[in-house]
Structure formats: structure tokens, C-alpha cells
C-alpha positions in Angstrom: -19.4 46.1 -25.3 -18.1 43.2 -23.2 -14.4 43.1 -22.5 -12.5 39.9 -23.1 -11.4 38.2 -19.9 -7.6 38.4 -19.8 -7.3 34.8 -18.5 -9.7 33.1 -20.8 -7.0 31.5 -23.1 -4.9 30.3 -20.2 -7.4 29.1 -17.6 -8.9 26.0 -19.2 -8.3 23.0 -16.9 -7.6 20.4 -19.6 -4.1 21.7 -20.7 -2.9 21.8 -17.1 -4.0 18.3 -16.4 -2.1 17.0 -19.5 1.1 18.8 -18.7 0.8 17.9 -15.0 1.0 14.2 -16.0 3.2 14.3 -19.0 5.7 16.9 -17.8 5.6 17.2 -14.0 4.8 13.6 -12.8 6.7 11.7 -15.5 9.6 14.0 -16.5 10.3 16.1 -13.5 9.3 13.8 -10.6 10.0 10.5 -12.4 7.2 8.8 -10.5 6.4 5.1 -10.9 3.6 3.9 -13.1 1.6 2.8 -10.1 1.8 6.2 -8.5 0.8 7.9 -11.8 -2.2 5.6 -12.1 -3.2 6.5 -8.6 -3.1 10.2 -9.5 -5.0 9.5 -12.7 -7.8 7.7 -10.8 -8.2 10.7 -8.4 -8.2 13.3 -11.2 -10.8 11.2 -13.2 -13.1 11.0 -10.3 -12.7 14.7 -9.5 -13.2 16.0 -13.0 -16.3 13.9 -13.5 -17.7 15.2 -10.3 -16.9 18.8 -11.2 -18.5 18.4 -14.6 -21.7 17.1 -13.1 -21.7 19.8 -10.4 -20.8 22.8 -12.6 -22.8 21.7 -15.6 -20.1 22.5 -18.2 -18.4 20.3 -20.7 -14.9 19.1 -19.7 -13.4 20.9 -22.7 -14.8 24.2 -21.4 -14.0 23.7 -17.8 -11.8 26.4 -16.4 -9.5 26.5 -13.4 -11.6 29.3 -12.0 -14.7 27.1 -12.1 -13.2 24.9 -9.5 -13.9 26.7 -6.2 -12.9 25.8 -2.7 -16.5 24.7 -2.2 -16.2 22.4 -5.2 -13.3 20.5 -3.6 -15.0 20.4 -0.2 -18.2 19.0 -1.8 -16.1 16.4 -3.6 -14.5 15.3 -0.3 -17.9 15.0 1.3 -19.1 13.0 -1.7 -16.3 10.4 -1.6 -16.8 10.0 2.1 -20.6 9.7 2.2 -21.5 8.3 -1.2 -18.4 6.2 -2.0 -17.6 5.1 1.6 -14.0 6.4 1.5 -12.2 6.4 4.9 -10.4 9.4 6.2 -7.0 8.2 5.0 -8.3 7.8 1.5 -10.1 11.2 1.7 -6.8 12.9 2.8 -4.8 11.1 0.1 -7.2 12.4 -2.6 -7.0 15.8 -1.2 -3.2 15.6 -1.3 -3.3 14.8 -5.0 -5.6 17.8 -5.7 -3.4 20.1 -3.7 -0.3 18.9 -5.7 -2.2 19.6 -8.9 -3.4 23.1 -8.0 0.1 23.9 -6.6 1.5 23.0 -10.0 -1.1 25.2 -11.7 -0.2 28.2 -9.5 3.5 27.8 -10.5 2.6 27.6 -14.2 0.3 30.6 -14.1 1.1 32.9 -11.2 -2.1 34.9 -12.0 -4.1 32.0 -10.7 -2.0 31.6 -7.5 -4.5 33.5 -5.3 -7.4 31.3 -6.6 -5.3 28.1 -6.1 -4.2 29.2 -2.6 -7.7 28.8 -1.3 -7.7 25.1 -2.3 -4.2 24.6 -1.0 -5.3 25.9 2.4 -7.9 23.2 2.8 -6.8 21.2 5.9 -6.5 17.5 6.0 -9.1 15.8 8.2 -8.1 14.6 11.6 -9.3 11.4 13.3 -7.9 8.9 10.8 -7.4 5.5 12.5 -5.1 2.7 11.4 -6.9 -0.1 9.6 -6.7 -3.5 11.1 -3.8 -5.3 9.6 -4.6 -8.7 8.1 -1.9 -11.3 8.4 -1.6 -15.1 8.5 -0.4 -17.3 11.4 2.3 -19.7 10.6 -0.1 -22.6 10.4 -2.3 -20.7 7.9 0.6 -19.8 5.6 1.6 -23.5 5.6 -1.9 -24.4 4.7 -1.9 -21.8 1.9 1.3 -23.2 0.4 0.1 -26.8 0.8 -3.0 -26.1 -1.2 -0.9 -25.6 -4.4 -0.6 -28.6 -6.7 3.1 -29.0 -7.5 2.4 -31.5 -10.3 1.3 -28.9 -12.8 3.4 -26.1 -14.4 0.9 -23.5 -13.3 1.0 -24.9 -9.8 4.8 -24.7 -9.7 4.6 -21.1 -10.9 1.9 -20.2 -8.2 4.0 -21.9 -5.5 7.1 -19.9 -6.5 5.1 -16.7 -6.4 3.5 -17.3 -3.0 6.7 -18.5 -1.4 8.7 -15.6 -3.0 6.2 -13.1 -1.6 6.2 -14.6 1.8 10.0 -14.8 1.8 10.7 -11.3 0.7 7.6 -9.4 1.8 7.4 -8.0 -1.8 4.3 -6.1 -3.0 2.2 -7.5 -5.8 3.7 -5.1 -8.4 7.2 -5.7 -7.1 6.7 -9.4 -7.7 5.4 -8.8 -11.2 8.4 -6.6 -12.0 10.9 -9.2 -11.0 13.7 -9.7 -13.6 16.0 -12.7 -14.1 19.1 -10.5 -13.6 17.9 -9.5 -10.1 18.0 -13.0 -8.8 21.2 -14.6 -7.4 20.8 -18.3 -6.8 24.4 -18.8 -5.5 24.6 -19.7 -1.8 23.3 -17.7 0.0 20.6 -16.7 -2.5 19.6 -13.0 -2.8 17.2 -10.9 -4.9 17.2 -7.2 -5.8 13.7 -5.7 -5.6 12.6 -2.5 -7.2 10.2 -0.8 -4.8 8.3 2.4 -4.4 10.1 5.5 -5.6 12.2 3.2 -7.8 14.3 2.4 -4.8 16.2 -0.9 -4.8 16.6 -3.2 -1.8 18.3 -6.6 -1.3 16.5 -9.5 0.4 17.9 -12.9 1.3 16.3 -16.0 -0.2 15.7 -19.2 1.6 17.1 -22.4 -0.1 13.4 -23.5 -0.6 12.6 -20.3 -2.4 15.7 -20.6 -4.6 14.7 -24.2 -5.4 11.1 -23.2 -6.3 12.4 -20.4 -8.6 14.9 -22.6 -10.3 12.2 -25.3 -10.9 9.9 -22.7 -12.5 12.6 -21.0 -14.5 13.9 -24.2 -15.9 10.4 -24.9 -17.4 10.4 -21.7 -19.5 10.2 -23.0 -23.0 11.7 -20.1 -25.0 15.2 -18.6 -24.3 15.1 -15.8 -21.7 17.0 -12.6 -21.5 18.4 -11.3 -18.2 16.0 -8.3 -18.3 12.9 -10.5 -19.0 10.2 -10.7 -16.3 10.3 -13.9 -14.4 6.6 -14.6 -13.8 4.3 -15.1 -16.8 0.6 -15.8 -17.2 -0.8 -18.7 -19.2 -0.5 -16.6 -22.4 3.2 -16.3 -21.8 2.9 -12.6 -21.1 4.1 -10.7 -18.0 1.8 -11.1 -15.1 -0.2 -8.1 -13.6 -0.8 -7.4 -10.0 -4.5 -8.3 -10.5 -3.4 -11.8 -11.6 -1.3 -12.1 -8.4 -4.3 -11.1 -6.4 -6.4 -13.8 -8.1 -3.8 -16.4 -7.2 -3.9 -15.4 -3.5 -7.7 -15.5 -3.5 -7.8 -18.9 -5.3 -5.6 -20.7 -2.8 -7.2 -19.0 0.1 -10.5 -20.7 -0.9 -8.8 -24.0 -1.4 -6.8 -23.9 1.9 -9.9 -22.7 3.7 -11.5 -26.1 3.4 -9.0 -27.5 5.8 -8.1 -24.3 7.7 -11.4 -22.6 8.8 -9.7 -19.5 10.2 -8.6 -18.6 6.6 -12.2 -18.2 5.4 -12.9 -15.1 7.6 -9.9 -13.2 6.5 -9.8 -10.6 3.7 -6.7 -12.0 2.2 -4.9 -9.9 -0.4 -1.3 -9.8 -1.7 -0.5 -7.1 0.8 -1.6 -9.4 3.6 1.3 -11.6 2.6 3.6 -8.6 3.1 2.1 -8.1 6.6 2.6 -11.7 7.3 6.3 -11.5 6.5 6.7 -8.5 8.8 4.9 -10.1 11.7 6.8 -13.4 11.5 10.1 -11.5 11.3 9.2 -9.5 14.3 8.0 -12.6 16.3 11.3 -14.3 15.4 13.2 -11.5 17.1 14.5 -9.6 14.1 15.3 -6.0 14.8 12.7 -3.4 13.6 15.4 -1.5 11.6 16.2 -4.7 9.7 12.5 -5.3 9.0 12.3 -1.7 7.7 14.9 -2.3 5.1 13.6 -5.8 4.4 10.2 -4.4 3.4 11.6 -1.2 1.8 9.8 1.3 4.2 11.0 4.8 3.7 10.0 5.7 7.2 10.5 3.5 10.3 7.1 4.8 11.7 5.5 2.6 9.0 7.2 -0.4 10.4 6.4 0.6 14.0 2.8 -0.4 13.5 3.8 -4.1 13.5 5.5 -3.6 16.9 2.3 -2.1 18.3 0.3 -5.1 17.1 2.8 -7.6 18.5 2.8 -5.8 21.9 -1.0 -5.8 21.9 -1.0 -9.5 21.3 1.4 -10.0 24.2 -0.7 -7.9 26.5 -3.8 -10.0 25.7 -1.8 -13.2 26.4 -0.4 -11.8 29.6 -3.9 -10.7 30.8 -5.3 -14.1 30.0 -2.6 -15.8 32.1 -2.6 -13.1 34.9 -2.7 -14.5 38.4 -5.5 -12.7 40.3 -4.4 -11.1 43.6 -6.4 -11.3 46.8 -7.8 -8.0 48.1 -5.6 -8.3 51.2 -2.5 -8.5 49.0 -3.2 -5.3 47.0 -0.2 -2.9 47.4 -0.7 0.3 49.4 -0.4 2.6 46.4 -3.4 0.9 44.8 -5.6 0.9 47.9 -4.8 4.5 48.9 -7.5 6.8 47.2 -5.5 9.9 47.8 -2.4 9.6 45.6 -1.2 13.0 46.6 -1.0 12.0 50.2 0.8 8.8 49.3 3.3 10.7 47.3 3.9 13.1 50.2 4.5 10.2 52.5 7.4 8.8 50.4 
């Protein structure tokens, strides 16, 4: 006679996934909707992979069916078949580790099984992606491509100028509320960023003017908590609509500015553009950190490295070549130890 497995009623994967999202991520962590959607995408991809690999319906899939080898095969799959870079691979592993850490806390009997997954190391060798940003002439061409004679053109101009002014992310731009904008001199705006952290950014007079012009055209009365930017159906805009706007005017501006055609321009490139132009204008890196809402200054440091590399290239291009007879002794001496001893 077969004995009933003592964990069978508590080891199905589905209930843990549901409470992980509804209880842990939403109630306990209070994460933003964008972060929760990112977790959702990882779990969907992983569960579908596990079902196809284990050959068991998702309703019957148990925690113990997910072995360390299953996770490792999934990581190999997303790298080789889906073309994910190491950073994305490590991010998805981090999501799975957080989920199985949650499972081990909810059911300590499964802790030893989950520990094997939690011990999977992150992959080294991740390199920073090349940062795409616009030169000042390119951002001028992008803004000049907007037709200010139409209501949609005035909205699009306000969106692009606002993003360039504040360095806001696409979702932060969509979430903008009327009560967050102060048009008194000097103009400022409160931006709700990642982790629901607020930051204050100054607004240029031209940005304030563009926002006022667009807001004055809103036909129905607006409340202070209403979202500022609407689509053509008078509904709040999505970050995908913002991305479409950036792509649209890149194509239009590219007709007169050929350098724009080769760039993979996204809303986040507008954010990179703000950071680079602030840095090139002499703004302190700590100010740029708060301007962009970076939690860690190391994130902002990447812009300094890019700027230094650009200066090195410019210096090398203008370097005055020395004659061989003018080479200092420390360069011509092959034995550096003897040279140091002679000091």
C-alpha cells in the first residue's frame, strides 16, 4: 500500500505564485506596478518553460518538480534561444531567487529544496550596454520636427520637452498629475519615480509655457489628481504611446539630421540625453543623481565614464606628436627598476 506524501497538499506551485504576487509583492513590499509586471513576465516565461520541460500541467506542477537543473536549463534557454544578455539573465535569476526564498519562508519543510536554487550564482562577465543619447543639435532637430499648429503636435512637443528637461522615464511622464506641477517662477515639478520615491526637478520657462499651452486646451474640467497627458481618445497615455511618439519624430527629424537614423532612439535615450547634457554643462554628479532619481550614485557614474572617454578621444585626436629625441628618459629606459633605483 502506497503511503500518502506528507507534502502533497502544500507543495503545488500555483498557490505560492498567487500569494507571492498578491500578498508579498503588493501588500508587504508595496512595489510599483511596473516592477510587478516585470516579475510577472519572468514567472510566465519560467512556468511555461517548466511545463514544457517537466511534461506536467501547470495545475499539477509542484515546487519539488522544479529542480536546480530546471532553473539552470531555463537560464541557458533564455541566453541561447531568446538572446538575453548576461544582465537580463541575472535579473531573471534574481526574480526566481526571490520567489523561492518566499516559498521557503512560507513552508520551511521546502527550505532545503529551495536552498539549492537560492545558491545558484549570478553570472559574471556582464558588460555595460552602450548608452544611446542625442547631441544638442539632434535634440533640437527632434523638437523642431513637431508641428505646433495641431493640438496633438502641441501635446507631443510638451511631452518631448518635458522628458528632456526633467530626464523622466516614460512611465513617470505618463503618471504626471496636475497637482505635481508648479508654474510659478521658477517652475518645478514633483516626479514619482521607482520605489514610489518623489523628487523635485526645476522646469525651464519654455517647458512651463509648453505645458500651459497644452493644459489650456483640455476641453473638460480637470481635477488636481488627473493625469496631464492624454491620448487621442482622451484616456491617460501609456509608456508604449510615449515610445511611439519618440520613434515617430525620430523618423521625421532623420530626414534633415542623418545621424539620427542610425540611433536606436527610445524614451530612455531622452533620459540619457538629459544626464549627458547636464554633465557636459558642468553640473555636479550628485545633483544629476537626484535630478534623475538614481538610488545609487554608481548608476550616475556611468555618464562620467562616457564623458571622460569622449574627452580622451578628443585629446588623442589633437595630441602633438613628439620627436624620438624628445622622449623623456623614463619612457626610453627599458629597465624601469633601474630607473627607479636611480631616483
